[in-house]
C-alpha positions as CSV (number, residue, x, y, z in Angstrom):
1,M,2.9,-18.6,9.0
2,E,0.2,-19.8,6.7
3,L,-3.6,-18.9,6.8
4,A,-6.3,-20.4,4.7
5,V,-8.5,-17.6,3.3
6,N,-11.3,-17.8,0.6
7,G,-9.9,-20.9,-1.1
8,T,-6.2,-20.0,-1.1
9,T,-3.2,-20.0,1.2
10,L,-1.7,-16.7,2.4
11,F,1.6,-16.2,4.1
12,Y,1.4,-13.8,7.1
13,E,3.5,-12.6,10.0
14,T,2.9,-10.4,13.0
15,I,5.1,-7.8,14.7
16,G,4.4,-6.6,18.1
17,D,1.8,-7.2,20.7
18,G,-1.1,-4.7,21.0
19,A,-4.2,-3.5,19.1
20,P,-4.3,-5.6,15.7
21,C,-3.5,-3.5,12.6
22,L,-3.8,-5.1,9.2
23,S,-1.0,-3.8,7.1
24,L,-1.5,-3.9,3.3
25,H,1.5,-3.9,1.1
26,G,1.8,-2.2,-2.3
27,G,3.2,-3.4,-5.6
28,P,1.4,-4.9,-7.3
29,G,3.4,-8.0,-7.9
30,T,5.6,-7.8,-4.8
31,D,5.1,-8.8,-1.3
32,A,5.2,-7.5,2.4
33,S,8.8,-8.4,3.3
34,G,10.2,-5.0,2.7
35,L,7.2,-3.4,4.4
36,S,7.7,-5.4,7.4
37,R,11.0,-4.0,8.0
38,S,10.0,-0.3,7.4
39,L,7.0,-0.6,9.6
40,A,8.4,-2.7,12.5
41,P,9.3,0.5,14.5
42,L,5.7,1.6,14.5
43,A,4.6,-1.6,16.4
44,E,6.6,-0.6,19.7
45,A,6.1,3.1,19.3
46,L,2.2,2.8,18.9
47,G,1.4,-0.4,21.0
48,L,0.4,-2.3,17.8
49,R,0.2,-5.8,16.6
50,L,1.0,-5.4,13.1
51,V,-0.4,-8.1,10.9
52,L,1.4,-8.3,7.4
53,Y,0.5,-10.7,4.8
54,D,1.2,-11.2,1.1
55,H,-1.8,-10.9,-1.2
56,R,-3.1,-13.9,-3.0
57,G,-0.9,-14.7,-6.0
58,H,1.9,-12.6,-4.5
59,G,5.2,-13.3,-2.9
60,R,5.1,-16.1,-0.3
61,S,1.4,-16.7,-0.6
62,E,0.1,-19.3,-3.0
63,W,0.6,-18.3,-6.7
64,V,-3.0,-18.8,-7.9
65,D,-4.0,-18.0,-11.5
66,V,-3.7,-14.2,-11.9
67,R,-7.3,-14.0,-12.9
68,E,-8.2,-14.7,-9.4
69,C,-6.3,-11.7,-8.2
70,T,-8.9,-8.9,-8.9
71,Q,-8.9,-6.0,-6.6
72,D,-12.5,-7.1,-5.6
73,Q,-11.1,-10.4,-4.6
74,L,-8.2,-8.9,-2.8
75,V,-10.5,-6.7,-0.7
76,A,-12.6,-9.7,0.2
77,D,-9.4,-11.4,1.3
78,V,-8.6,-8.5,3.8
79,E,-11.9,-9.5,5.5
80,G,-11.0,-13.2,5.2
81,V,-7.8,-12.6,7.0
82,R,-9.5,-10.6,9.8
83,Q,-12.1,-13.4,10.3
84,A,-9.5,-16.3,10.0
85,L,-7.4,-14.6,12.8
86,G,-10.5,-14.2,14.9
87,L,-10.0,-10.4,15.2
88,G,-12.7,-7.9,16.0
89,P,-12.8,-4.4,14.4
90,V,-9.2,-3.7,13.3
91,L,-7.0,-0.8,12.5
92,V,-6.0,-0.7,8.8
93,L,-2.8,0.7,7.3
94,G,-2.5,0.6,3.6
95,I,0.7,1.7,1.7
96,S,0.7,2.8,-1.9
97,W,-1.5,0.2,-3.8
98,G,-2.3,-1.3,-0.3
99,G,-4.0,2.1,0.5
100,F,-6.2,1.6,-2.7
101,L,-7.3,-1.7,-1.2
102,G,-7.7,-0.2,2.2
103,L,-10.1,2.5,0.9
104,M,-12.2,0.0,-0.7
105,Y,-12.2,-2.3,2.3
106,A,-13.3,0.4,4.7
107,A,-16.1,1.4,2.3
108,R,-17.3,-2.3,1.9
109,Y,-16.8,-3.5,5.5
110,P,-17.3,-0.4,7.6
111,D,-18.1,-2.5,10.7
112,S,-14.7,-4.2,10.5
113,V,-12.6,-1.1,10.7
114,R,-11.8,0.9,13.8
115,A,-9.7,3.4,12.0
116,L,-8.0,3.7,8.7
117,A,-4.6,5.2,7.3
118,V,-3.5,5.3,3.8
119,V,-0.1,6.4,2.7
120,G,0.6,7.5,-0.9
121,A,-2.8,6.3,-2.3
122,S,-5.3,7.4,-4.9
123,A,-9.0,6.8,-5.4
124,S,-8.9,6.3,-9.2
125,R,-6.8,5.4,-12.2
126,D,-6.2,9.2,-12.7
127,F,-2.9,8.8,-10.8
128,M,-1.4,7.0,-13.7
129,A,-1.3,10.1,-16.1
130,R,0.1,12.2,-13.1
131,A,2.8,9.7,-12.4
132,E,4.0,9.4,-16.1
133,V,4.3,13.2,-16.5
134,N,6.2,13.4,-13.2
135,A,8.5,10.4,-14.0
136,K,9.3,11.9,-17.4
137,R,10.2,15.1,-15.7
138,R,12.4,13.7,-13.0
139,A,13.8,10.5,-14.2
140,T,17.3,9.8,-15.7
141,P,17.1,8.1,-19.2
142,A,17.8,4.7,-17.5
143,Q,15.0,5.4,-15.0
144,W,12.6,6.5,-17.6
145,A,13.2,3.4,-19.7
146,A,12.6,1.3,-16.6
147,Y,9.5,3.1,-15.7
148,R,8.1,2.6,-19.2
149,A,8.9,-1.0,-19.1
150,L,7.0,-1.5,-15.9
151,W,3.8,-0.2,-17.5
152,D,3.9,-0.9,-21.1
153,G,4.2,-4.8,-21.0
154,S,7.7,-5.2,-22.3
155,L,9.2,-6.8,-19.3
156,T,9.9,-10.4,-20.1
157,D,10.2,-12.2,-16.5
158,D,10.4,-11.8,-12.9
159,D,14.0,-10.8,-12.7
160,S,13.5,-8.0,-15.3
161,F,10.6,-6.8,-13.1
162,R,12.9,-6.7,-10.1
163,R,15.6,-4.9,-12.0
164,A,13.3,-2.3,-13.4
165,F,11.9,-1.6,-9.8
166,D,15.5,-1.3,-8.4
167,T,16.4,1.1,-11.2
168,I,13.5,3.6,-10.4
169,R,13.7,3.1,-6.5
170,A,15.3,6.5,-6.0
171,L,12.4,8.3,-7.5
172,Y,10.3,7.3,-4.4
173,F,12.4,9.3,-2.0
174,F,12.7,13.1,-1.4
175,D,16.3,12.2,0.0
176,E,17.4,9.8,-2.9
177,R,20.2,8.6,-0.6
178,L,17.6,6.6,1.3
179,A,17.0,4.5,-1.8
180,V,20.2,2.4,-1.0
181,A,18.8,1.3,2.3
182,S,15.4,0.8,0.9
183,L,16.8,-1.7,-1.7
184,A,18.6,-3.6,1.1
185,A,15.2,-3.9,3.0
186,R,13.6,-5.1,-0.1
187,S,16.2,-7.7,-1.0
188,E,14.0,-10.7,-0.1
189,I,10.9,-9.7,-2.1
190,R,9.6,-12.2,-4.4
191,Y,8.6,-10.5,-7.6
192,R,5.8,-11.9,-9.9
193,L,5.5,-10.1,-13.1
194,A,2.4,-12.0,-14.5
195,V,0.1,-10.8,-11.5
196,R,1.4,-7.2,-11.9
197,Q,0.7,-7.3,-15.7
198,F,-2.8,-8.5,-15.0
199,I,-3.7,-6.0,-12.5
200,I,-2.4,-3.1,-14.5
201,A,-4.3,-4.2,-17.7
202,H,-7.5,-5.5,-16.0
203,E,-7.7,-3.6,-12.7
204,Y,-6.0,-0.3,-13.0
205,A,-7.5,0.4,-16.3
206,R,-10.9,0.6,-14.7
207,Y,-10.1,1.5,-11.1
208,D,-12.3,4.1,-9.6
209,C,-13.6,3.8,-5.9
210,R,-14.5,7.5,-5.5
211,G,-18.3,6.6,-5.5
212,E,-17.6,4.3,-2.4
213,L,-15.7,6.5,-0.2
214,S,-18.7,8.3,1.5
215,R,-19.5,4.9,3.1
216,I,-16.3,5.0,5.3
217,R,-17.3,5.7,8.8
218,C,-14.1,5.5,10.7
219,P,-11.5,8.0,11.5
220,T,-9.1,8.1,8.5
221,L,-5.7,9.5,7.9
222,V,-4.8,10.4,4.4
223,A,-1.0,10.7,4.4
224,V,1.1,11.9,1.4
225,G,4.7,13.2,0.9
226,R,4.9,16.6,-0.7
227,H,7.2,15.3,-3.3
228,D,5.4,12.1,-4.1
229,W,5.6,11.6,-7.9
230,I,3.4,8.4,-8.3
231,C,0.3,9.4,-6.3
232,P,0.8,13.2,-5.9
233,V,-0.7,15.5,-3.2
234,D,-3.7,16.2,-5.4
235,Q,-4.7,12.6,-5.4
236,A,-4.6,12.7,-1.5
237,E,-6.5,15.9,-1.5
238,E,-9.3,14.2,-3.4
239,V,-9.4,11.3,-1.0
240,H,-9.6,13.6,1.9
241,R,-12.6,15.5,0.3
242,L,-14.5,12.2,-0.3
243,V,-13.8,10.4,3.0
244,P,-15.9,11.7,5.9
245,H,-14.0,12.1,9.2
246,S,-10.6,12.1,7.5
247,T,-7.5,14.1,8.1
248,L,-5.0,15.1,5.6
249,A,-1.4,15.1,6.5
250,V,1.3,16.3,3.9
251,F,4.8,15.5,4.8
252,E,7.0,18.4,3.5
253,A,10.3,16.4,3.3
254,S,9.0,13.1,1.9
255,G,8.3,11.4,-1.4
256,H,6.1,8.4,-1.6
257,S,7.2,6.9,1.9
258,P,6.7,9.5,4.7
259,H,6.6,6.5,7.1
260,V,10.3,6.1,6.2
261,E,11.5,9.6,5.6
262,E,9.7,11.4,8.3
263,R,8.9,8.6,10.9
264,E,8.6,10.7,13.9
265,A,6.0,13.0,12.4
266,F,4.3,10.1,10.7
267,V,4.0,8.2,14.0
268,R,2.4,11.2,15.6
269,A,-0.1,11.7,12.9
270,L,-1.0,8.0,13.0
271,A,-1.3,7.9,16.6
272,A,-3.8,10.8,16.6
273,T,-6.0,9.0,14.2
274,F,-5.6,5.5,15.7
275,R,-6.1,6.8,19.2
276,S,-9.1,8.7,18.3
277,S,-10.8,5.3,17.5
278,A,-10.2,3.8,20.9
279,P,-13.1,3.1,23.2
280,P,-13.3,5.4,26.3
């Protein structure tokens, strides 16, 4: 389905029938198609109506000029989606880079968010140096080459972007065998290298929302895998310290995706946060 938001057209889909939960995908430069598969079990388990959409310039949404895809604009688009769908205050679930946007959204639009959960997120560009050290330590030569290409601007087209992400996929899991299923779930993702390169060069280079986080008023779950290499536990601990009314959940047998690797425990933690925001 398509939705007109802030001068562009966004692709969105819904899963389940319950309390609306805006679900923000990571990337950047990918889309929500893989996330819809990994999050679908949460809709029934928690009685949610998951609303997943591709950020502007991404995936199945309109491929606008990449210069329109600033993080400030993408955060404004979250509010635009909420308003366009006629939703009241919503639950928000941000995965990876989607968690960055979720933190900024809850800080800037506190009246629009009932509860927030971020998974594998960071509040500043500091995560990049930590990720590089961890990747170099853990990666095979092929994975290290792919990782560097994803960050140094040497990728040449959308297909090379896809191949590089596929190559490092196993790093995202504590149980690397899960990477095979993850690749299958992500098989329909539309990759756009140009928007990734813009966001890395112009947004990540100055990303720091730490000064905003005290404005978040809603119950917040800060979830992280113990073995997350790209946004490690110390990054989640910092978010937890800065966000009032937050709960830190460290999943001991997970990498970057505890919602996949420890789904039952993740559902329990998410339920506790989301239900604490429900009216009596």
